[in-house]
N, C-alpha and C positions, 0 to 999 in steps of 0.2 A: 774606819767604819762611818756609816752615814748617820743622818739625824732627820728629824721631822719636827714640825710645830703642831701643837694642839691649841685650838681656840674654842671656847664654849660660846654658844649662840648669845645674841643680845637679849635684853630684858623682854619678858612676856608679862601679861596681866596676872597670870598665875604665879609668877615669881613675886610680883608686888603683893599679891594676896597670900603668899606663903603656902601655895598649894603644889602638890606633886604633879608635874606635867606627864612624865613617863611617855608612853606611846601616843597619848592624846595630842592631836595636831593643833597647837596653840600658836596664834600669830604673834609677831613682835609688836611691842608698843612703839610709839613715836620715838621714845628714848632708846629703845632697842635698835631701831634703824640708825639713829645718830651714833650709838655706840659702835655699830658695825663700820660706819664710815670713818669714825675716829680711829678705829683699830687699823683699818687699811692705811690711813694717813701715817699712823705711828710705824707701821711696817715699812713704808717707804722711807721715813726718816731714819729708821734703824738699819736700813739696807737689808731687810729680810727678803730673801729670794727663795723661790721654789719652782719646781717644774709643773706642779699641778695641785689644785685644791680638791680634796675629796670631802664630800659633805653628806651628812644624813639627809634622807629624803623629806624629813619633817620640815614644815614651812619655816619654823623659827630658826633652824640651822641653815636651810637652803637659801633663805633671804639674807642671812648674815653673810654667807659665802658669796652670794651674788654681788653684794656691795663690795666685798673685798676683791673679788675678781674684776669687777668693772674699774675699780680705782687702781689696782696694781697691774692689771693686764695678765694675771696668772690664770690659765684656763681652769675651768671648773668641771667636775664630774660627780654625779650622784653615786654614792657608795652605800648600797643597801645595808651592809654590815654595820654601818655607823648609826642606824636608827636607835633611838633611846630604848632602854629596857622597858618592857611592859610590866608595870608594878601591880597589875591585877586589882585587887580590892582596895589598894592604897592610892590609885589614881584619883586625883582631885582632893585628897585629904591633906592635912597639915604636914608640911615638909619636916617640921621639927617635932613631930609627935613621937612620944616615947615608944609606943608600940612599933612604929615604922623603923625607928632607929635600931631597935632590938631585932626586928624581922630581917634587916639587911645583913645581920650576922649569921643567919641560917642560910648557908650557901646553896642548899638544895631546894629550898622553898620556892614555889612558883606563885606565892601570894594569892592562891585561889585559882585564878585564871590567867596568870601572867607568865613570866619567864624567870627562871632561877638565875642566880649569880653565876652558877657553874655554866649554864647554857650561854649566858652573855659573855663570860670569860672565854669560852671556846671560840666564839665568832670573832671577838676582838683580838685575842692572841693570834688566831690564824691570820687576820688582817695585818697585824704588826709583824708577824713572820714574813708575810709577802712583801711588806714595805722594806724590811731589813734586807731581804734578798735582792731588792731592786737597786739600780744605780741612780735612782731619781730621789729628789727631795720633795716631800709632800707637806701640805698644810691640811690637817684634819679639822673640820668644823663640825662639832657635835654637841654633846650634852654632858651634864654633871655625872650621871651614872656611868657613862662611857669613860669620863676622866678618871673615875675611881679605878676602873679596870686597867686603863692605860698605866696609871701610877703603880698599880700592883705588879705589872709586867716588869717594871724597872727596879723595884725595891721590895724588900720583905716588909710586910705589914701585918700586925695582929688584927683580930676582928674589930677591936675598938677603933684603931687607926683607920681601917678600911671603911667602916661604917660612918666615920666622922669626916672623911676626906671630901674636899670639894674645891672647885675653882669659881671665881667670880665671872659674871657675864662679860664676855669679850676679853677675858684674860688670855694672854699669849704665853704658852709654856713650851720650851724647847726640850726635846728628849734626844739624847745621843746613844746610839748603839755602841757597846764596847766590845 
């Protein structure tokens, strides 16, 4: 069976300010750009290869992916399904807020005007099924909310584990289909 890599975008100012970015289109910081370059260099050092990079259309992910593509030579394509979850009323609020942490456990909630975890899981699980059926190796460049759903595709998680799961900016995770 195949595998793919998941990389969370580089740092944004809202990451520094501990704010939820969600579907809000936030630019990378200078450090975020450097993290993307360092990640690409690390991939070359580790011999990580892929047929294509699929990236969220949001600028923080697409710029991260652009740096990686330019350095590694791996072609890049925007994948609309990788856009971060719209967290509705929680966009721009504190990431570590107790109310938000609890709200993430309510899988059907749309956070007022956003997208539910169930809706997000449907589009990400469909994408992962497409990747699994492919004979290509991909690098997905996306967001922390997407990372949570990807992780749940591969292992059982209770609501607390799901709500607490996260990856660091520009962290590389490999997932193997079994």
